[in-house]
GUZAKE-259094 format. One record per residue (C-alpha): residue number from 1; residue in one letter; x, z, y. Coordinates in Angstrom, 2 decimals. Layout:
BEGIN
+------+------+---------+---------+---------+
: resi : resn :       x :       z :       y :
+------+------+---------+---------+---------+
:  NUM :    A :       X :       Z :       Y :
...
+------+------+---------+---------+---------+
END
This chain:
BEGIN
+------+------+---------+---------+---------+
: resi : resn :       x :       z :       y :
+------+------+---------+---------+---------+
:    1 :    M :  -28.35 :    5.46 :    1.33 :
:    2 :    L :  -24.85 :    6.82 :    0.89 :
:    3 :    R :  -23.67 :    9.44 :    3.31 :
:    4 :    P :  -20.31 :   11.15 :    3.80 :
:    5 :    G :  -20.24 :   14.19 :    1.56 :
:    6 :    S :  -22.67 :   12.89 :   -1.04 :
:    7 :    V :  -21.58 :   13.14 :   -4.68 :
:    8 :    Y :  -22.34 :   10.62 :   -7.37 :
:    9 :    N :  -23.33 :   11.68 :  -10.85 :
:   10 :    S :  -21.37 :   10.46 :  -13.86 :
:   11 :    S :  -23.81 :    7.65 :  -14.64 :
:   12 :    M :  -22.52 :    4.18 :  -13.81 :
:   13 :    G :  -26.07 :    2.87 :  -13.30 :
:   14 :    H :  -27.38 :   -0.59 :  -13.97 :
:   15 :    L :  -24.32 :   -2.36 :  -12.52 :
:   16 :    A :  -22.00 :   -0.88 :  -15.13 :
:   17 :    G :  -24.36 :   -2.35 :  -17.67 :
:   18 :    K :  -23.85 :   -5.84 :  -16.28 :
:   19 :    K :  -21.07 :   -7.36 :  -18.35 :
:   20 :    A :  -19.63 :   -9.43 :  -15.49 :
:   21 :    Y :  -19.07 :   -6.39 :  -13.26 :
:   22 :    R :  -17.85 :   -4.22 :  -16.11 :
:   23 :    D :  -15.34 :   -6.90 :  -17.15 :
:   24 :    L :  -14.05 :   -7.22 :  -13.58 :
:   25 :    Q :  -13.69 :   -3.45 :  -13.16 :
:   26 :    Q :  -11.71 :   -3.27 :  -16.39 :
:   27 :    R :   -9.56 :   -6.21 :  -15.32 :
:   28 :    L :   -8.80 :   -4.54 :  -11.97 :
:   29 :    D :   -8.08 :   -1.22 :  -13.67 :
:   30 :    R :   -5.35 :   -2.87 :  -15.76 :
:   31 :    M :   -3.34 :   -3.53 :  -12.60 :
:   32 :    P :   -0.59 :   -1.07 :  -11.63 :
:   33 :    V :   -2.80 :    0.27 :   -8.83 :
:   34 :    G :   -5.98 :    0.55 :  -10.85 :
:   35 :    A :   -9.72 :    0.84 :  -10.29 :
:   36 :    P :  -11.23 :    3.78 :  -12.21 :
:   37 :    A :  -14.88 :    3.39 :  -13.16 :
:   38 :    H :  -17.28 :    4.98 :  -10.66 :
:   39 :    R :  -20.79 :    4.08 :   -9.66 :
:   40 :    A :  -19.73 :    3.47 :   -6.06 :
:   41 :    F :  -17.15 :    0.97 :   -7.26 :
:   42 :    F :  -19.67 :   -1.02 :   -9.28 :
:   43 :    E :  -21.99 :   -1.14 :   -6.27 :
:   44 :    L :  -19.05 :   -2.27 :   -4.12 :
:   45 :    L :  -18.29 :   -5.08 :   -6.55 :
:   46 :    E :  -21.91 :   -6.25 :   -6.34 :
:   47 :    E :  -21.67 :   -6.32 :   -2.54 :
:   48 :    L :  -18.55 :   -8.49 :   -2.66 :
:   49 :    F :  -18.79 :  -10.62 :   -5.83 :
:   50 :    T :  -21.52 :  -12.70 :   -7.42 :
:   51 :    E :  -21.66 :  -12.55 :  -11.22 :
:   52 :    E :  -20.12 :  -16.02 :  -11.41 :
:   53 :    E :  -17.29 :  -14.93 :   -9.10 :
:   54 :    C :  -16.74 :  -11.89 :  -11.33 :
:   55 :    R :  -16.36 :  -14.23 :  -14.29 :
:   56 :    V :  -13.67 :  -16.27 :  -12.55 :
:   57 :    A :  -11.87 :  -13.25 :  -11.04 :
:   58 :    A :  -11.75 :  -11.46 :  -14.40 :
:   59 :    G :  -10.21 :  -14.62 :  -15.87 :
:   60 :    I :   -7.17 :  -14.46 :  -13.57 :
:   61 :    P :   -4.17 :  -13.10 :  -15.52 :
:   62 :    L :   -2.00 :  -10.32 :  -14.09 :
:   63 :    R :    0.43 :  -12.87 :  -12.73 :
:   64 :    L :    0.40 :  -15.97 :  -10.56 :
:   65 :    A :   -1.87 :  -18.35 :  -12.44 :
:   66 :    S :   -2.77 :  -22.02 :  -12.18 :
:   67 :    L :   -6.26 :  -23.37 :  -11.64 :
:   68 :    R :   -6.29 :  -24.78 :  -15.15 :
:   69 :    S :   -5.43 :  -21.48 :  -16.84 :
:   70 :    I :   -8.08 :  -19.61 :  -14.83 :
:   71 :    A :  -10.71 :  -22.25 :  -15.60 :
:   72 :    R :   -9.84 :  -22.04 :  -19.28 :
:   73 :    N :  -10.19 :  -18.25 :  -19.33 :
:   74 :    A :  -13.48 :  -18.40 :  -17.38 :
:   75 :    G :  -14.88 :  -21.17 :  -19.57 :
:   76 :    L :  -15.64 :  -23.38 :  -16.55 :
:   77 :    S :  -14.56 :  -26.81 :  -15.35 :
:   78 :    D :  -11.58 :  -27.16 :  -13.02 :
:   79 :    D :  -13.82 :  -28.36 :  -10.16 :
:   80 :    S :  -16.27 :  -25.47 :  -10.50 :
:   81 :    T :  -13.43 :  -22.95 :  -10.74 :
:   82 :    R :  -11.69 :  -24.39 :   -7.68 :
:   83 :    K :  -14.82 :  -24.04 :   -5.54 :
:   84 :    I :  -15.31 :  -20.44 :   -6.64 :
:   85 :    L :  -11.63 :  -19.60 :   -6.05 :
:   86 :    D :  -11.77 :  -21.11 :   -2.57 :
:   87 :    G :  -14.70 :  -18.84 :   -1.77 :
:   88 :    L :  -12.90 :  -15.80 :   -3.18 :
:   89 :    V :   -9.85 :  -16.60 :   -1.03 :
:   90 :    R :  -11.98 :  -16.76 :    2.12 :
:   91 :    K :  -13.49 :  -13.39 :    1.21 :
:   92 :    G :  -10.01 :  -11.84 :    0.83 :
:   93 :    L :  -10.57 :  -11.15 :   -2.86 :
:   94 :    V :   -8.01 :  -13.61 :   -4.25 :
:   95 :    V :   -4.61 :  -14.76 :   -2.93 :
:   96 :    D :   -3.79 :  -18.47 :   -2.93 :
:   97 :    L :   -0.13 :  -19.51 :   -2.82 :
:   98 :    P :    0.71 :  -23.18 :   -2.30 :
:   99 :    R :    3.57 :  -24.19 :   -4.61 :
:  100 :    D :    6.01 :  -27.05 :   -3.96 :
:  101 :    G :    3.42 :  -28.77 :   -1.80 :
:  102 :    R :    1.69 :  -30.12 :   -4.90 :
:  103 :    S :   -0.42 :  -27.34 :   -6.39 :
:  104 :    T :   -1.68 :  -23.83 :   -5.78 :
:  105 :    V :   -1.38 :  -20.67 :   -7.84 :
:  106 :    Y :   -3.70 :  -17.69 :   -7.55 :
:  107 :    Y :   -3.50 :  -13.92 :   -7.83 :
:  108 :    L :   -6.38 :  -11.43 :   -7.96 :
:  109 :    N :   -6.03 :   -8.89 :   -5.17 :
:  110 :    P :   -5.85 :   -5.27 :   -6.35 :
:  111 :    T :   -7.96 :   -2.55 :   -4.78 :
:  112 :    I :   -5.19 :   -1.18 :   -2.49 :
:  113 :    V :   -3.31 :   -2.80 :   -0.79 :
:  114 :    G :   -5.70 :   -5.68 :   -1.42 :
:  115 :    F :   -9.35 :   -6.50 :   -1.19 :
:  116 :    F :  -10.37 :   -3.11 :    0.24 :
:  117 :    E :   -8.29 :   -3.79 :    3.35 :
:  118 :    F :   -8.93 :   -7.54 :    3.53 :
:  119 :    T :  -12.70 :   -7.05 :    3.36 :
:  120 :    M :  -12.59 :   -4.91 :    6.52 :
:  121 :    M :   -9.79 :   -6.64 :    8.48 :
:  122 :    R :  -12.30 :   -8.72 :   10.44 :
:  123 :    V :  -15.88 :   -8.45 :   11.65 :
:  124 :    R :  -18.12 :  -10.37 :    9.23 :
:  125 :    E :  -21.81 :  -11.20 :    9.21 :
:  126 :    E :  -22.08 :  -12.41 :    5.60 :
:  127 :    V :  -21.16 :   -8.94 :    4.29 :
:  128 :    D :  -22.94 :   -5.68 :    5.04 :
:  129 :    Q :  -19.77 :   -3.98 :    6.26 :
:  130 :    K :  -21.51 :   -0.69 :    6.99 :
:  131 :    R :  -22.66 :   -0.52 :    3.38 :
:  132 :    V :  -19.20 :   -1.57 :    2.18 :
:  133 :    A :  -17.58 :    1.13 :    4.35 :
:  134 :    E :  -19.88 :    3.80 :    2.90 :
:  135 :    L :  -19.14 :    2.68 :   -0.67 :
:  136 :    M :  -15.38 :    2.64 :   -0.07 :
:  137 :    W :  -15.55 :    6.10 :    1.50 :
:  138 :    A :  -17.55 :    7.38 :   -1.47 :
:  139 :    Y :  -15.22 :    5.81 :   -4.02 :
:  140 :    M :  -12.09 :    7.25 :   -2.48 :
:  141 :    R :  -13.41 :   10.68 :   -1.48 :
:  142 :    D :  -16.74 :   11.47 :   -3.12 :
:  143 :    D :  -15.27 :   12.45 :   -6.48 :
:  144 :    P :  -14.80 :   16.26 :   -6.55 :
:  145 :    E :  -11.58 :   15.67 :   -8.50 :
:  146 :    L :  -10.46 :   12.93 :   -6.07 :
:  147 :    G :   -9.71 :   10.71 :   -9.06 :
:  148 :    F :   -8.89 :    7.55 :   -7.11 :
:  149 :    M :   -6.64 :    9.39 :   -4.66 :
:  150 :    R :   -4.82 :   11.15 :   -7.48 :
:  151 :    M :   -4.33 :    7.85 :   -9.24 :
:  152 :    L :   -2.58 :    6.54 :   -6.12 :
:  153 :    A :   -0.28 :    9.58 :   -6.22 :
:  154 :    E :    0.89 :    8.90 :   -9.78 :
:  155 :    G :    4.52 :    7.88 :  -10.16 :
:  156 :    D :    7.35 :    7.63 :   -7.67 :
:  157 :    T :    6.58 :    4.18 :   -6.21 :
:  158 :    F :    3.88 :    4.37 :   -3.56 :
:  159 :    I :    2.13 :    1.35 :   -2.05 :
:  160 :    A :    3.77 :    1.89 :    1.37 :
:  161 :    R :    6.63 :    3.77 :    3.00 :
:  162 :    P :    6.90 :    5.43 :    6.40 :
:  163 :    L :    9.40 :    4.09 :    8.91 :
:  164 :    V :   11.11 :    6.53 :   11.23 :
:  165 :    N :   10.30 :    6.15 :   14.93 :
:  166 :    E :   13.57 :    4.65 :   16.16 :
:  167 :    D :   13.07 :    6.17 :   19.61 :
:  168 :    A :   13.18 :    9.62 :   17.99 :
:  169 :    L :   16.70 :    9.19 :   16.63 :
:  170 :    E :   19.84 :   10.36 :   18.37 :
:  171 :    P :   22.16 :    7.45 :   19.32 :
:  172 :    E :   24.74 :    8.34 :   16.67 :
:  173 :    V :   22.03 :    8.44 :   14.00 :
:  174 :    W :   20.34 :    5.24 :   15.19 :
:  175 :    T :   23.53 :    3.23 :   14.75 :
:  176 :    E :   23.64 :    4.22 :   11.06 :
:  177 :    I :   20.05 :    3.34 :   10.18 :
:  178 :    L :   19.64 :    0.34 :    7.89 :
:  179 :    D :   17.70 :   -2.67 :    9.10 :
:  180 :    A :   15.29 :   -2.26 :    6.19 :
:  181 :    D :   14.32 :    1.13 :    7.69 :
:  182 :    K :   13.77 :   -0.20 :   11.22 :
:  183 :    A :   10.35 :   -1.48 :   12.19 :
:  184 :    S :   11.96 :   -3.50 :   14.98 :
:  185 :    A :   14.38 :   -5.22 :   12.59 :
:  186 :    I :   11.60 :   -5.94 :   10.09 :
:  187 :    I :    9.61 :   -7.61 :   12.87 :
:  188 :    D :   12.61 :   -9.56 :   14.17 :
:  189 :    E :   13.59 :  -10.83 :   10.72 :
:  190 :    A :   10.08 :  -11.91 :    9.69 :
:  191 :    S :    9.21 :  -15.60 :    9.53 :
:  192 :    S :    5.48 :  -15.20 :   10.32 :
:  193 :    W :    3.33 :  -12.63 :   12.10 :
:  194 :    A :   -0.41 :  -12.01 :   12.15 :
:  195 :    E :   -2.74 :   -9.33 :   13.53 :
:  196 :    G :   -5.99 :   -8.14 :   12.06 :
:  197 :    V :   -8.57 :   -5.40 :   12.40 :
:  198 :    C :   -7.37 :   -2.06 :   11.03 :
:  199 :    H :   -9.27 :   -1.39 :    7.79 :
:  200 :    C :   -9.26 :    2.38 :    8.27 :
:  201 :    R :  -10.48 :    2.32 :   11.88 :
:  202 :    H :  -13.14 :   -0.23 :   10.99 :
:  203 :    V :  -14.42 :    1.94 :    8.12 :
:  204 :    K :  -14.52 :    5.00 :   10.39 :
:  205 :    L :  -16.39 :    2.96 :   13.02 :
:  206 :    H :  -19.18 :    2.30 :   10.50 :
:  207 :    L :  -19.17 :    5.97 :    9.51 :
:  208 :    G :  -19.66 :    7.00 :   13.13 :
:  209 :    K :  -16.16 :    8.48 :   13.50 :
:  210 :    R :  -14.29 :    5.79 :   15.39 :
:  211 :    C :  -11.24 :    6.87 :   17.41 :
:  212 :    D :   -9.96 :    5.50 :   20.72 :
:  213 :    Y :   -6.95 :    3.57 :   19.38 :
:  214 :    P :   -7.09 :   -0.26 :   19.38 :
:  215 :    I :   -8.88 :   -1.54 :   16.30 :
:  216 :    D :   -6.79 :   -4.71 :   15.96 :
:  217 :    H :   -3.28 :   -3.32 :   15.44 :
:  218 :    C :   -2.79 :   -4.09 :   11.74 :
:  219 :    L :    0.31 :   -6.30 :   11.40 :
:  220 :    A :    0.85 :   -8.75 :    8.55 :
:  221 :    L :    4.23 :  -10.38 :    8.02 :
:  222 :    N :    5.87 :  -13.25 :    6.16 :
:  223 :    N :    3.85 :  -14.54 :    3.19 :
:  224 :    G :    1.23 :  -11.87 :    3.82 :
:  225 :    A :    0.65 :  -13.19 :    7.34 :
:  226 :    D :    0.44 :  -16.80 :    6.12 :
:  227 :    Y :   -2.15 :  -15.90 :    3.49 :
:  228 :    L :   -4.35 :  -13.89 :    5.86 :
:  229 :    V :   -4.27 :  -16.64 :    8.48 :
:  230 :    R :   -5.14 :  -19.29 :    5.86 :
:  231 :    A :   -8.06 :  -17.18 :    4.70 :
:  232 :    G :   -9.30 :  -16.59 :    8.26 :
:  233 :    I :   -8.80 :  -12.82 :    7.92 :
:  234 :    A :   -6.13 :  -12.35 :   10.61 :
:  235 :    K :   -4.98 :  -14.28 :   13.68 :
:  236 :    R :   -1.53 :  -15.78 :   14.11 :
:  237 :    I :    0.63 :  -14.04 :   16.72 :
:  238 :    D :    4.23 :  -14.39 :   17.86 :
:  239 :    R :    7.15 :  -12.00 :   17.53 :
:  240 :    E :    6.69 :  -10.64 :   21.06 :
:  241 :    R :    3.09 :   -9.62 :   20.40 :
:  242 :    A :    4.19 :   -7.86 :   17.21 :
:  243 :    R :    6.84 :   -5.99 :   19.19 :
:  244 :    D :    4.21 :   -4.94 :   21.76 :
:  245 :    V :    2.01 :   -3.51 :   18.98 :
:  246 :    L :    4.97 :   -1.48 :   17.67 :
:  247 :    A :    5.78 :   -0.17 :   21.13 :
:  248 :    Y :    2.18 :    0.93 :   21.71 :
:  249 :    A :    2.08 :    2.67 :   18.33 :
:  250 :    R :    5.26 :    4.62 :   19.03 :
:  251 :    E :    4.14 :    5.60 :   22.52 :
:  252 :    H :    0.82 :    6.91 :   21.20 :
:  253 :    G :    2.06 :    8.86 :   18.18 :
:  254 :    N :    1.05 :    6.44 :   15.42 :
:  255 :    V :    2.92 :    6.39 :   12.12 :
:  256 :    Q :    4.37 :    3.06 :   11.05 :
:  257 :    M :    3.80 :    2.53 :    7.32 :
:  258 :    A :    5.44 :   -0.58 :    5.86 :
:  259 :    D :    5.07 :   -2.47 :    2.62 :
:  260 :    N :    7.25 :   -0.54 :    0.16 :
:  261 :    V :    9.90 :   -3.25 :   -0.35 :
:  262 :    R :   13.27 :   -3.93 :    1.27 :
:  263 :    N :   13.05 :   -7.71 :    1.49 :
:  264 :    R :   10.29 :   -9.59 :    3.33 :
:  265 :    P :    7.65 :   -6.84 :    3.49 :
:  266 :    G :    4.10 :   -8.11 :    3.86 :
:  267 :    F :    2.74 :   -5.60 :    6.39 :
:  268 :    I :    3.32 :   -2.79 :    8.85 :
:  269 :    C :    0.37 :   -0.47 :    9.49 :
:  270 :    N :    0.23 :    1.57 :   12.70 :
:  271 :    C :   -1.57 :    4.65 :   11.45 :
:  272 :    C :   -3.43 :    7.30 :   13.42 :
:  273 :    S :   -4.00 :   10.68 :   11.83 :
:  274 :    C :   -7.73 :   10.60 :   12.63 :
:  275 :    C :   -8.63 :    7.42 :   10.73 :
:  276 :    C :   -5.80 :    6.48 :    8.37 :
:  277 :    E :   -6.78 :    6.94 :    4.73 :
:  278 :    M :   -3.14 :    7.43 :    3.70 :
:  279 :    M :   -2.64 :   10.24 :    6.23 :
:  280 :    E :   -5.86 :   11.88 :    5.06 :
:  281 :    A :   -4.74 :   11.62 :    1.45 :
:  282 :    F :   -1.41 :   13.25 :    2.30 :
:  283 :    R :   -3.24 :   16.14 :    3.94 :
:  284 :    T :   -5.75 :   16.48 :    1.09 :
:  285 :    L :   -3.20 :   16.12 :   -1.71 :
:  286 :    P :    0.10 :   17.52 :   -0.40 :
:  287 :    E :    1.85 :   16.63 :   -3.68 :
:  288 :    M :    1.53 :   12.94 :   -2.79 :
:  289 :    T :    4.31 :   13.18 :   -0.24 :
:  290 :    R :    6.99 :   14.35 :   -2.67 :
:  291 :    V :    8.49 :   10.85 :   -2.85 :
:  292 :    I :    6.84 :    9.30 :    0.20 :
:  293 :    S :    9.06 :    9.62 :    3.23 :
:  294 :    S :   11.50 :    7.71 :    5.33 :
:  295 :    N :   15.15 :    8.55 :    4.80 :
:  296 :    Y :   14.99 :   11.04 :    7.66 :
:  297 :    I :   13.52 :   14.49 :    8.05 :
:  298 :    A :   12.40 :   16.63 :   10.97 :
:  299 :    T :   14.78 :   19.54 :   11.55 :
:  300 :    I :   13.95 :   22.48 :   13.81 :
:  301 :    G :   16.74 :   24.04 :   15.86 :
:  302 :    A :   16.30 :   27.77 :   15.28 :
:  303 :    D :   17.85 :   28.63 :   18.65 :
:  304 :    D :   16.25 :   25.79 :   20.60 :
:  305 :    C :   12.58 :   25.80 :   19.52 :
:  306 :    S :   10.31 :   27.39 :   22.12 :
:  307 :    G :    7.37 :   27.75 :   19.75 :
:  308 :    C :    5.04 :   25.70 :   21.96 :
:  309 :    G :    3.47 :   24.10 :   18.89 :
:  310 :    K :    3.25 :   20.55 :   20.26 :
:  311 :    C :    5.13 :   19.16 :   17.27 :
:  312 :    A :    2.69 :   20.86 :   14.88 :
:  313 :    K :   -0.26 :   19.32 :   16.70 :
:  314 :    A :    1.37 :   15.89 :   16.60 :
:  315 :    C :    2.26 :   15.96 :   12.90 :
:  316 :    P :   -0.18 :   13.55 :   11.20 :
:  317 :    I :   -0.20 :   15.39 :    7.88 :
:  318 :    D :    0.03 :   19.06 :    8.96 :
:  319 :    A :    3.56 :   19.48 :    7.58 :
:  320 :    I :    4.61 :   21.69 :   10.53 :
:  321 :    E :    3.28 :   25.14 :   11.31 :
:  322 :    V :    4.05 :   27.70 :   13.98 :
:  323 :    V :    5.29 :   31.04 :   12.62 :
:  324 :    P :    6.31 :   34.35 :   14.19 :
:  325 :    A :    9.93 :   34.42 :   15.39 :
:  326 :    D :   12.28 :   36.58 :   17.41 :
:  327 :    G :   13.66 :   35.61 :   20.78 :
:  328 :    T :   17.08 :   34.01 :   21.20 :
:  329 :    L :   19.76 :   34.10 :   23.89 :
:  330 :    K :   18.41 :   30.78 :   25.14 :
:  331 :    I :   14.72 :   31.79 :   24.89 :
:  332 :    P :   14.68 :   35.62 :   24.94 :
:  333 :    K :   10.89 :   35.96 :   25.30 :
:  334 :    R :   10.08 :   33.63 :   22.43 :
:  335 :    K :    7.59 :   35.03 :   19.92 :
:  336 :    K :    6.97 :   31.95 :   17.75 :
:  337 :    M :    8.75 :   28.87 :   16.47 :
:  338 :    A :    7.89 :   25.74 :   14.50 :
:  339 :    E :    8.69 :   25.45 :   10.81 :
:  340 :    V :    8.82 :   22.17 :    8.86 :
:  341 :    D :    7.73 :   21.88 :    5.23 :
:  342 :    A :   10.65 :   19.70 :    4.13 :
:  343 :    E :    8.94 :   18.80 :    0.85 :
:  344 :    R :    6.03 :   17.22 :    2.72 :
:  345 :    C :    7.70 :   15.76 :    5.82 :
:  346 :    L :    7.12 :   11.99 :    6.09 :
:  347 :    G :   10.16 :   11.54 :    8.30 :
:  348 :    C :    8.07 :    9.46 :   10.73 :
:  349 :    G :    9.47 :   11.06 :   13.89 :
:  350 :    V :    6.10 :   11.49 :   15.62 :
:  351 :    C :    6.85 :   15.18 :   16.07 :
:  352 :    R :   10.18 :   14.46 :   17.76 :
:  353 :    A :    8.46 :   12.33 :   20.38 :
:  354 :    A :    6.09 :   15.26 :   21.12 :
:  355 :    C :    8.87 :   17.84 :   21.52 :
:  356 :    E :    9.67 :   18.46 :   25.19 :
:  357 :    F :   12.40 :   21.05 :   24.72 :
:  358 :    D :   14.86 :   19.28 :   22.38 :
:  359 :    G :   14.11 :   21.86 :   19.73 :
:  360 :    L :   13.64 :   19.26 :   17.03 :
:  361 :    T :   15.81 :   16.41 :   15.76 :
:  362 :    M :   15.54 :   13.76 :   13.04 :
:  363 :    T :   18.38 :   14.07 :   10.56 :
:  364 :    A :   19.30 :   12.09 :    7.48 :
:  365 :    A :   17.47 :   13.29 :    4.37 :
:  366 :    P :   19.74 :   14.89 :    1.73 :
:  367 :    Q :   18.79 :   12.17 :   -0.75 :
:  368 :    R :   17.73 :    8.61 :    0.01 :
:  369 :    I :   14.33 :    7.47 :   -1.23 :
:  370 :    Y :   14.57 :    4.46 :   -3.53 :
:  371 :    T :   12.85 :    1.38 :   -2.11 :
:  372 :    P :   12.12 :   -1.57 :   -4.43 :
:  373 :    D :   13.97 :   -4.76 :   -3.56 :
:  374 :    N :   10.91 :   -7.00 :   -3.59 :
:  375 :    V :    7.25 :   -7.20 :   -4.60 :
:  376 :    M :    8.08 :   -8.04 :   -8.20 :
:  377 :    E :   10.17 :   -4.90 :   -8.59 :
:  378 :    K :    7.54 :   -2.75 :   -6.88 :
:  379 :    I :    4.86 :   -4.00 :   -9.27 :
:  380 :    A :    7.09 :   -3.44 :  -12.29 :
:  381 :    L :    7.98 :    0.11 :  -11.20 :
:  382 :    Q :    4.35 :    1.01 :  -10.54 :
:  383 :    A :    3.36 :   -0.38 :  -13.93 :
:  384 :    I :    6.08 :    1.61 :  -15.72 :
:  385 :    E :    5.22 :    4.85 :  -13.93 :
:  386 :    R :    1.50 :    4.49 :  -14.64 :
:  387 :    G :    1.93 :    3.49 :  -18.29 :
:  388 :    K :    0.80 :   -0.09 :  -17.68 :
:  389 :    L :    3.93 :   -2.16 :  -18.25 :
:  390 :    Q :    2.44 :   -3.73 :  -21.35 :
:  391 :    E :   -0.41 :   -5.05 :  -19.21 :
:  392 :    L :    2.08 :   -7.06 :  -17.17 :
:  393 :    L :    4.08 :   -8.28 :  -20.15 :
:  394 :    F :    1.11 :   -9.23 :  -22.28 :
:  395 :    N :   -1.60 :   -9.91 :  -19.73 :
:  396 :    D :   -2.93 :  -13.26 :  -20.93 :
:  397 :    P :   -3.10 :  -13.56 :  -24.72 :
:  398 :    G :   -4.12 :  -17.19 :  -24.37 :
:  399 :    K :   -0.84 :  -18.27 :  -22.77 :
:  400 :    I :    2.24 :  -16.08 :  -22.34 :
:  401 :    T :    5.01 :  -18.10 :  -20.76 :
:  402 :    H :    8.71 :  -17.46 :  -21.27 :
:  403 :    R :    9.24 :  -17.85 :  -17.54 :
:  404 :    T :    6.97 :  -14.95 :  -16.59 :
:  405 :    L :    8.31 :  -12.76 :  -19.38 :
:  406 :    G :   11.89 :  -13.56 :  -18.40 :
:  407 :    A :   11.25 :  -12.67 :  -14.74 :
:  408 :    L :    9.79 :   -9.32 :  -15.75 :
:  409 :    L :   12.62 :   -8.54 :  -18.13 :
:  410 :    R :   15.21 :   -9.44 :  -15.52 :
:  411 :    T :   13.49 :   -7.02 :  -13.17 :
:  412 :    I :   13.58 :   -4.29 :  -15.81 :
:  413 :    A :   17.28 :   -4.94 :  -16.39 :
:  414 :    N :   17.93 :   -4.26 :  -12.70 :
:  415 :    L :   16.14 :   -0.91 :  -12.72 :
:  416 :    P :   17.95 :    2.43 :  -12.88 :
:  417 :    P :   18.63 :    3.63 :  -16.45 :
:  418 :    A :   15.89 :    6.27 :  -16.33 :
:  419 :    K :   13.29 :    3.66 :  -15.43 :
:  420 :    Q :   14.54 :    1.37 :  -18.19 :
:  421 :    A :   14.15 :    4.24 :  -20.64 :
:  422 :    M :   10.55 :    4.75 :  -19.52 :
:  423 :    A :    9.83 :    1.06 :  -20.07 :
:  424 :    S :   11.34 :    1.12 :  -23.54 :
:  425 :    R :    9.34 :    4.18 :  -24.58 :
:  426 :    Q :    6.09 :    2.66 :  -23.37 :
:  427 :    L :    6.52 :   -0.56 :  -25.31 :
:  428 :    K :    7.55 :    1.37 :  -28.44 :
:  429 :    S :    9.72 :   -1.49 :  -29.50 :
:  430 :    R :   13.35 :   -2.47 :  -29.63 :
:  431 :    F :   12.40 :   -5.72 :  -27.92 :
:  432 :    V :   12.84 :   -4.50 :  -24.34 :
:  433 :    S :   16.06 :   -2.65 :  -25.20 :
:  434 :    L :   17.54 :   -5.78 :  -26.72 :
:  435 :    M :   16.39 :   -8.06 :  -23.93 :
:  436 :    T :   17.47 :   -5.79 :  -21.07 :
:  437 :    G :   20.89 :   -5.53 :  -22.66 :
:  438 :    A :   21.11 :   -9.29 :  -22.98 :
:  439 :    F :   20.03 :   -9.89 :  -19.39 :
:  440 :    R :   22.06 :   -7.12 :  -17.78 :
:  441 :    K :   25.31 :   -9.06 :  -17.31 :
:  442 :    G :   23.84 :  -12.24 :  -15.90 :
:  443 :    V :   20.69 :  -10.95 :  -14.29 :
:  444 :    S :   19.45 :  -12.38 :  -11.02 :
:  445 :    K :   19.30 :   -9.85 :   -8.20 :
:  446 :    T :   16.11 :  -11.37 :   -6.81 :
:  447 :    P :   13.57 :  -11.74 :   -9.61 :
:  448 :    V :   10.51 :  -13.84 :   -8.82 :
:  449 :    L :    7.01 :  -13.45 :  -10.18 :
:  450 :    E :    6.18 :  -17.02 :  -11.08 :
:  451 :    S :    4.53 :  -18.80 :  -13.93 :
:  452 :    R :    3.84 :  -22.40 :  -14.81 :
:  453 :    A :    0.77 :  -22.32 :  -17.00 :
+------+------+---------+---------+---------+
END
């Protein structure tokens, strides 16, 4: 039995020796957010996939793919493949996207954000969720080198981004905040809303460390909400319910982490410091937060801070500490004050809500954090930064379509010059340089990941 704190040896065990599970692990590891080999991961795959399901899942290219192309890669009939895919969708392991009302395309969910969360976003009897929780915990934290966590920290494009608590902003600052940085605006502009069990709180429940926050405050939006409702993973809610969840989260010091895209984000998590795996990662690996923040930062007023330390206690990632300080004209008997580590501050505003003496304000960060325009751009950036762009461009040797390649190249053409240079170096070819130059003048500003196999 796994237990928190146990350490696996380097052997992958008998599961790694099973070709179906090894092939699926390697397929998942080719994705921008990968899946490094680890015994706990192979055991997790066995809990969630049959060997036949592994065969089909490993046959899904790193793009939206048709039933026919997946069946061809898996070496199965269309009917058999469809039945297996339907089961994988219900398990939260594969995404199904209806297209033009006539057909459906599929995408294999990555580890995070993907089948880790979707496996635990509901209470299920057909899966041993306690065992799954223990395996996930071991995979993400049991490695002395924290390999999986460090992999998530690679590059500048994280899976999610913090949103500043709008109630923590001064009126003059609030009026300048972009809608893409407002949780309320993201909720109001969404077309669909759904609510599911929080993956992190559910895992901690099975580890005997459950907190007192509501377990069902994980919000899915837009296409993400539609998919999770179709799969039976989350329940449909209305805009007002979504607003109520946001209000509760703000009132109780939760951090709102949104899908790291500007247009039509797929989720908003309401994260508590006691259960959230992202918050724990930020505390364990402080370097992760170097490019993970809202566009605001907590600023301590040197003359106004009383040194009570409430902001330090509220900070979800321990980025504030109380240090010795002299008194001021306003607070002559003061002996301590709070100090913010600006390099680590998430800009979430939870500390501002805890401050009772107006000694802390949220101010605009000196440099805005770049947020990808859409999911396609986020995936491309993550692939470039992790040295996996070639996996996206040449992911299905059996059938590379010009449409998919064109969408990716248009995305690259829209990237900042430094990112384009990284892509060109990785491919070691003049091909991307030539194509990005050709696309630059007439490029679409909203590239779409789509393929007709």
